[in-house]
C-alpha positions in Angstrom: -26.0 -50.0 -27.8 -25.4 -50.4 -24.2 -21.8 -50.0 -24.5 -22.3 -46.9 -26.5 -24.7 -45.4 -24.0 -22.3 -46.4 -21.3 -19.5 -44.5 -23.0 -21.7 -41.5 -23.5 -22.6 -41.6 -19.9 -18.8 -41.5 -19.0 -18.4 -38.6 -21.4 -21.2 -36.6 -19.9 -20.3 -37.3 -16.2 -16.6 -36.2 -16.6 -17.4 -32.3 -17.4 -20.0 -32.4 -14.5 -17.2 -33.6 -12.2 -14.9 -31.0 -13.5 -17.2 -28.2 -12.9 -18.0 -29.2 -9.5 -14.3 -29.5 -8.5 -13.6 -26.1 -10.0 -16.7 -24.7 -8.1 -15.5 -26.0 -4.8 -12.0 -24.9 -5.5 -13.3 -21.4 -6.3 -15.2 -21.4 -3.2 -12.2 -22.5 -1.3 -9.9 -19.6 -2.1 -12.4 -16.9 -0.9 -12.8 -18.8 2.2 -9.1 -19.1 2.8 -8.9 -15.3 2.1 -11.7 -14.7 4.5 -10.0 -16.9 7.1 -6.8 -15.1 6.9 -8.7 -11.5 7.3 -10.3 -13.0 10.2 -7.2 -14.2 11.6 -5.2 -11.2 11.2 -8.3 -9.1 12.6 -8.2 -11.3 15.7 -4.4 -10.8 16.2 -4.5 -6.9 15.7 -7.5 -6.7 18.4 -5.3 -8.6 20.7 -2.3 -6.4 20.0 -4.5 -3.1 20.2 -5.9 -4.3 23.7 -2.3 -5.3 24.9 -1.0 -1.9 23.9 -4.1 -0.2 25.4 -3.1 -1.7 28.6 0.4 -1.6 28.5 1.6 1.0 25.7 5.3 0.5 27.0 5.4 -2.9 25.7 6.0 -1.7 22.4 9.8 -1.1 23.4 10.2 -4.7 24.3 8.7 -6.0 21.1 10.7 -3.7 18.5 10.2 -4.6 15.1 8.0 -7.8 15.8 5.0 -5.5 16.0 5.8 -3.3 13.0 2.8 -4.3 10.7 0.5 -3.8 13.8 1.9 -0.6 14.4 1.4 0.5 10.8 -2.3 -0.5 11.2 -2.6 1.7 14.4 -1.3 4.6 12.4 -3.5 3.8 9.6 -6.6 3.5 11.9 -5.8 6.8 13.7 -5.5 8.7 10.4 -8.7 7.1 8.9 -10.9 7.8 12.0 -9.4 11.3 12.5 -10.0 12.3 8.8 -13.5 11.2 9.0 -14.1 13.1 12.3 -12.4 16.2 11.0 -14.6 16.0 7.9 -17.7 16.2 10.0 -16.6 19.1 11.9 -15.1 21.2 9.0 -18.2 20.3 6.7 -20.5 21.4 9.4 -18.7 24.6 10.8 -16.1 26.2 8.2 -17.2 25.6 4.7 -20.1 27.7 3.2 -20.8 24.9 0.8 -21.0 21.2 0.7 -17.6 19.5 0.7 -16.6 16.6 -1.4 -15.7 13.9 1.0 -13.5 11.8 -1.2 -11.1 14.5 -2.2 -10.9 15.8 1.4 -10.4 12.3 2.8 -7.5 11.5 0.4 -5.6 14.9 0.8 -6.1 14.9 4.6 -4.8 11.4 4.7 -1.9 12.4 2.8 -1.2 15.5 5.1 -1.5 13.2 8.2 1.0 10.7 6.8 3.5 13.4 5.9 3.4 14.7 9.5 3.8 11.2 10.7 6.8 10.9 8.3 8.3 14.2 9.8 7.9 13.0 13.4 9.3 9.3 12.6 12.3 10.9 10.5 13.1 13.4 13.4 12.9 10.6 15.8 15.3 8.7 13.6 17.9 11.4 13.4 17.7 12.1 17.1 18.2 8.6 18.1 21.0 7.8 15.8 23.1 10.7 17.3 22.0 10.6 20.9 20.3 7.2 21.4 20.7 3.4 21.2 20.9 2.5 17.6 17.3 1.6 16.2 16.1 0.8 12.9 13.5 2.8 11.2 11.0 -0.1 11.4 11.7 -0.4 15.2 11.0 3.4 15.8 7.7 3.2 13.7 7.0 0.2 16.0 7.5 2.1 19.1 5.4 5.0 17.7 2.5 2.8 16.6 2.6 1.0 19.8 1.6 4.1 21.7 -1.2 5.0 19.7 -3.9 2.7 21.1 -5.2 5.2 23.7 -5.3 8.0 20.9 -7.2 5.8 18.5 -9.8 5.3 21.5 -9.8 9.2 21.8 -10.4 9.9 18.1 -13.1 6.9 18.1 -14.9 8.9 21.0 -14.5 12.0 19.1 -16.2 10.5 16.1 -19.1 9.1 18.2 -19.7 12.4 19.6 -19.8 13.9 16.2 -22.5 11.2 15.2 -24.7 12.4 18.2 -24.3 16.1 17.2 -22.0 16.7 20.2 -19.8 18.7 18.1 -18.3 21.1 20.7 -17.1 18.2 23.0 -16.3 16.1 19.8 -14.0 18.9 18.5 -12.1 19.3 22.0 -11.3 15.5 22.1 -10.4 15.7 18.5 -7.8 18.5 18.9 -6.3 16.9 22.0 -5.9 13.5 20.3 -4.3 15.4 17.2 -1.9 17.4 19.5 -1.0 14.3 21.6 -0.3 12.0 18.7 1.8 14.3 16.4 3.5 16.5 19.1 3.2 15.5 22.5 3.8 11.6 21.7 7.0 12.0 19.8 8.5 14.1 22.7 7.9 11.3 25.1 9.5 8.8 22.6 12.6 10.9 21.9 13.1 11.1 25.7 12.8 7.5 26.1 15.1 6.7 23.3 17.8 9.5 24.4 18.2 8.0 27.9 18.9 4.6 26.6 22.6 5.5 25.4 25.6 4.9 27.4 26.9 8.0 29.4 28.3 10.5 26.8 26.4 13.5 25.2 23.5 14.8 27.3 19.8 13.4 26.5 18.8 17.1 26.5 20.7 17.7 23.5 19.0 14.7 21.8 15.8 16.3 22.6 16.8 19.7 21.3 18.1 18.0 17.9 14.6 16.4 17.7 12.9 19.6 18.1 14.9 21.4 15.6 14.7 18.7 13.0 10.7 18.5 13.3 10.3 22.3 13.2 12.6 22.6 10.1 10.8 19.8 8.2 7.3 21.1 9.1 8.1 24.7 8.2 9.4 23.1 4.8 6.1 21.1 4.6 3.9 24.1 5.2 5.8 26.3 2.6 5.5 23.7 0.0 1.9 23.2 0.5 0.9 26.8 1.2 -0.5 27.4 -2.4 -2.2 24.2 -2.7 -5.6 22.8 -1.5 -3.9 20.9 1.2 -2.4 24.2 2.4 -6.0 25.6 2.8 -7.0 22.4 4.8 -3.8 22.8 7.0 -4.8 26.3 7.7 -8.3 25.1 8.8 -6.7 22.6 10.9 -4.4 25.0 12.5 -7.5 27.3 13.0 -9.3 24.6 14.9 -6.5 24.6 17.5 
């Protein structure tokens, strides 16, 4: 009888041990994911502060900072879109505006504008600058955005405290700088890195032509869509 009970005891203990093992494994996986998120967040914070202090560092790093550069672009787009929603919903719509649809469509519009800028830089760079990959150009671009992200962050905070006039001014300046002024700085930098040959001025002109052409095509395509109405309101803000 004792042996039988011992056998029963072992049979009862095995499932309990298995359950505990599975539970501990289940806890370990989220912990690993959480640690990875914390690690990546820490790495991005360090990257962000380095670029804030020295944006030109991006030209030295090249493709190494590609993922962090994409995060900066994404962060700019998110904070800008939320800030723009606060302005547009308050001043330029007679009825309540749905946040989700606005957020998705404006994010798409901003990314399309970034794509146009990056592609125009890539074309100009390949004709008049030192050969750089598309990933490198995105890294250069995103590496300059830290000050602009701070700008849209300040704009958002101004909106929160109901200082819409100053918040809107900062938002407009940040938008113009990120999508119009900054690419001009980048194309100027890239064009001057080529060995003597065609003058960098023509690289600058090529960028302008490609960007304007693609921008007009984008505006024409979106003219009859909801994105077109949002774009009109964004232009009106300027």
